[in-house]
C-alpha positions as CSV (number, residue, x, y, z in Angstrom):
1,M,-130.5,-50.6,3.2
2,V,-131.2,-47.8,5.7
3,C,-130.1,-48.4,9.2
4,R,-132.2,-46.3,11.6
5,L,-130.2,-46.1,14.8
6,P,-131.9,-44.3,17.7
7,L,-130.4,-41.1,18.9
8,L,-129.9,-41.3,22.7
9,S,-128.9,-38.8,25.3
10,A,-127.6,-40.8,28.3
11,D,-126.4,-38.0,30.7
12,Y,-126.2,-34.3,31.3
13,G,-122.8,-33.0,32.3
14,S,-119.8,-30.7,31.8
15,S,-116.1,-30.9,31.8
16,E,-116.2,-30.4,35.6
17,G,-118.4,-33.4,36.3
18,W,-121.5,-35.4,35.8
19,I,-124.7,-33.5,36.7
20,G,-127.7,-35.8,35.8
21,A,-128.7,-39.0,34.3
22,N,-131.5,-39.5,31.7
23,V,-134.4,-41.3,33.5
24,N,-135.7,-42.7,30.1
25,P,-132.9,-43.0,27.5
26,N,-135.4,-44.4,25.0
27,L,-137.1,-41.1,24.6
28,P,-135.8,-38.7,21.9
29,P,-133.3,-36.1,23.2
30,E,-135.8,-33.2,22.9
31,S,-138.1,-35.1,25.4
32,A,-135.4,-36.2,27.8
33,T,-135.7,-35.7,31.5
34,F,-132.6,-35.7,33.7
35,A,-132.3,-36.6,37.4
36,V,-129.6,-34.7,39.3
37,L,-127.2,-37.0,41.1
38,P,-126.6,-35.4,44.5
39,N,-123.8,-37.8,45.5
40,L,-121.5,-36.5,42.7
41,G,-121.2,-32.9,43.9
42,Y,-123.0,-30.0,45.6
43,Y,-125.5,-28.2,43.4
44,E,-127.1,-24.8,43.7
45,F,-129.7,-23.3,41.4
46,I,-130.0,-19.6,40.6
47,P,-133.6,-18.7,39.5
48,L,-133.9,-17.1,36.0
49,K,-137.5,-16.1,36.3
50,E,-138.6,-12.5,37.0
51,T,-138.4,-11.9,40.8
52,S,-137.8,-9.1,43.2
53,D,-134.1,-9.5,42.7
54,S,-134.2,-9.7,38.9
55,G,-132.5,-6.4,38.7
56,L,-129.4,-7.9,40.3
57,L,-126.5,-9.5,38.4
58,L,-126.9,-13.2,38.0
59,S,-124.0,-13.8,40.4
60,E,-125.7,-11.7,43.0
61,R,-129.0,-13.5,43.0
62,K,-129.7,-15.9,45.9
63,P,-129.4,-19.5,44.9
64,V,-131.7,-22.3,46.2
65,G,-130.9,-25.9,47.1
66,I,-131.8,-29.0,45.2
67,T,-134.9,-29.5,47.4
68,E,-136.2,-25.9,46.8
69,V,-136.5,-25.9,43.0
70,N,-139.9,-25.7,41.4
71,V,-141.1,-27.8,38.5
72,G,-141.3,-25.9,35.2
73,E,-139.0,-23.0,36.2
74,E,-135.5,-22.3,34.7
75,Y,-132.3,-22.1,36.8
76,E,-128.6,-21.6,36.3
77,I,-126.8,-24.5,37.8
78,V,-123.8,-23.8,40.1
79,Y,-121.6,-26.8,40.7
80,T,-119.1,-27.6,43.4
81,N,-117.2,-30.9,42.9
82,F,-114.8,-33.1,44.9
83,A,-111.8,-32.2,42.7
84,G,-111.6,-28.7,44.0
85,L,-113.9,-26.7,41.7
86,Y,-116.0,-24.5,44.0
87,R,-118.5,-21.7,43.6
88,S,-116.9,-18.3,43.5
89,N,-117.9,-14.7,42.9
90,L,-116.4,-13.6,39.6
91,L,-116.9,-9.9,40.2
92,L,-114.4,-7.1,39.9
93,N,-115.5,-4.5,42.4
94,I,-113.7,-1.6,44.1
95,H,-116.4,0.9,44.9
96,L,-119.9,-0.3,43.9
97,D,-118.9,-0.6,40.2
98,K,-119.4,-4.4,39.9
99,N,-117.8,-5.5,36.7
100,T,-118.6,-9.0,35.7
101,E,-116.5,-11.6,33.8
102,K,-118.7,-10.8,30.8
103,D,-117.8,-7.1,31.0
104,L,-114.1,-8.1,31.3
105,L,-114.3,-10.4,28.3
106,A,-116.1,-7.7,26.2
107,S,-113.3,-5.2,27.0
108,V,-110.6,-7.7,26.1
109,Q,-112.3,-8.6,22.8
110,A,-112.6,-5.0,21.9
111,A,-109.0,-4.3,22.7
112,A,-107.9,-7.4,20.8
113,K,-109.5,-6.0,17.6
114,L,-107.2,-3.0,17.9
115,L,-104.2,-5.2,18.6
116,A,-104.9,-7.2,15.5
117,A,-104.2,-4.1,13.4
118,E,-100.7,-4.1,15.0
119,K,-100.3,-7.9,14.2
120,L,-100.6,-8.7,17.9
121,E,-102.7,-11.5,19.4
122,V,-104.1,-11.9,23.0
123,L,-103.3,-15.5,23.9
124,D,-104.9,-15.4,27.4
125,F,-105.8,-13.0,30.1
126,T,-106.8,-12.5,33.7
127,S,-107.5,-9.6,36.1
128,H,-107.2,-8.4,39.6
129,A,-108.7,-5.6,41.7
130,D,-105.6,-3.9,43.4
131,L,-106.7,-2.4,46.7
132,L,-103.2,-1.9,48.0
133,T,-103.1,1.6,46.4
134,Y,-105.4,4.5,46.9
135,P,-107.6,4.9,45.1
136,G,-108.0,1.2,44.2
137,H,-107.7,0.3,40.5
138,Y,-108.0,-2.7,38.2
139,V,-105.0,-4.6,36.8
140,I,-105.4,-6.6,33.5
141,F,-102.8,-9.2,32.7
142,W,-102.3,-10.2,29.0
143,E,-100.2,-12.8,27.5
144,I,-99.7,-11.8,23.9
145,R,-98.0,-13.0,20.7
146,G,-95.9,-10.2,19.2
147,E,-94.0,-7.2,20.6
148,A,-96.2,-4.5,22.1
149,T,-95.2,-0.8,21.9
150,D,-96.3,2.1,24.0
151,E,-98.7,3.3,21.3
152,T,-100.5,-0.1,21.4
153,I,-102.1,0.2,24.8
154,G,-105.2,2.3,25.6
155,P,-106.1,4.1,28.9
156,L,-106.0,1.2,31.3
157,E,-103.4,-0.3,33.6
158,L,-102.1,-3.3,31.8
159,R,-99.3,-5.7,32.6
160,V,-97.9,-7.7,29.7
161,L,-96.6,-11.2,30.6
162,T,-94.0,-13.5,29.2
163,R,-95.1,-16.3,26.9
164,G,-96.0,-19.4,28.9
165,T,-97.1,-17.6,32.1
166,F,-100.6,-19.1,32.0
167,Q,-99.0,-22.5,31.5
168,K,-97.2,-21.9,34.8
169,I,-100.6,-21.1,36.4
170,M,-102.1,-24.2,35.1
171,D,-99.1,-26.2,36.3
172,H,-99.7,-24.7,39.8
173,F,-103.3,-25.8,39.9
174,I,-102.5,-29.3,38.6
175,A,-99.9,-29.6,41.4
176,M,-102.7,-28.7,43.8
177,G,-104.8,-31.6,42.5
178,C,-106.8,-30.1,39.7
179,A,-107.4,-32.3,36.7
180,V,-106.1,-31.0,33.3
181,S,-109.5,-31.5,31.8
182,Q,-111.1,-29.3,34.5
183,F,-108.7,-26.4,34.5
184,K,-110.0,-23.1,33.3
185,T,-107.9,-19.9,33.5
186,P,-109.2,-17.8,36.3
187,R,-110.5,-14.5,34.9
188,C,-110.5,-12.7,38.2
189,V,-107.7,-13.3,40.8
190,S,-108.6,-12.4,44.3
191,S,-106.1,-10.8,46.8
192,S,-106.1,-14.0,48.8
193,N,-104.7,-16.1,45.9
194,N,-101.1,-15.2,46.7
195,K,-99.4,-17.9,44.6
196,V,-101.2,-17.0,41.3
197,L,-100.5,-13.3,41.9
198,Q,-96.9,-14.1,42.6
199,I,-96.6,-16.1,39.3
200,L,-98.2,-13.1,37.4
201,G,-96.0,-10.6,39.1
202,D,-92.8,-12.5,38.5
203,N,-93.6,-12.7,34.7
204,V,-94.5,-9.1,34.0
205,V,-92.3,-7.7,31.1
206,K,-94.0,-4.4,30.6
207,S,-96.5,-2.2,32.4
208,Y,-98.8,0.5,31.1
209,F,-100.7,2.9,33.3
210,S,-103.9,4.8,32.3
211,T,-103.6,8.4,31.5
212,A,-107.3,8.9,30.8
213,Y,-107.8,11.2,33.8
214,D,-104.4,13.0,33.9
């Protein structure tokens, strides 16, 4: 006997919160239409269609409100919830260079392949644009498994952290009211986030400075 259970898609959401409800759950998932629930958070929509600002990074494009979206067009959803998750600009920028989180991730992944040859593993990472020195420069924080040597690190300023540093950062955000299920390691730490910078600074075990332009 074959039991044909319907495949339903009740809602549309993420780990940060519920975004929309299926207006007709009886339809197959590929035909589902979701209604955004504006009482659960604040939603902004970044247009993905070709416009006059299409040459800009996605994070630089002007978002529109829920009443300004057009039927049939695609948008990137930006979500702010009541638990403390808020829209932020994840750009590393010192002087018109504008490095995105995607750029940072690509760099870390490329470096991780080199580290693998030394039997080292990047457990987690974040970054910071240090403008206290002149000229300003980028700082990358790595938590790694294994013992790094001077020959391991390429031409970049890199600060290696003690194991468990990012657990301390998570504990800090949880103490501030963030839910464990909603926490994501910040990939770019702004200068105003003094507590996270303090945690990072207090747990640095080694520092490597770039010699690319010596």
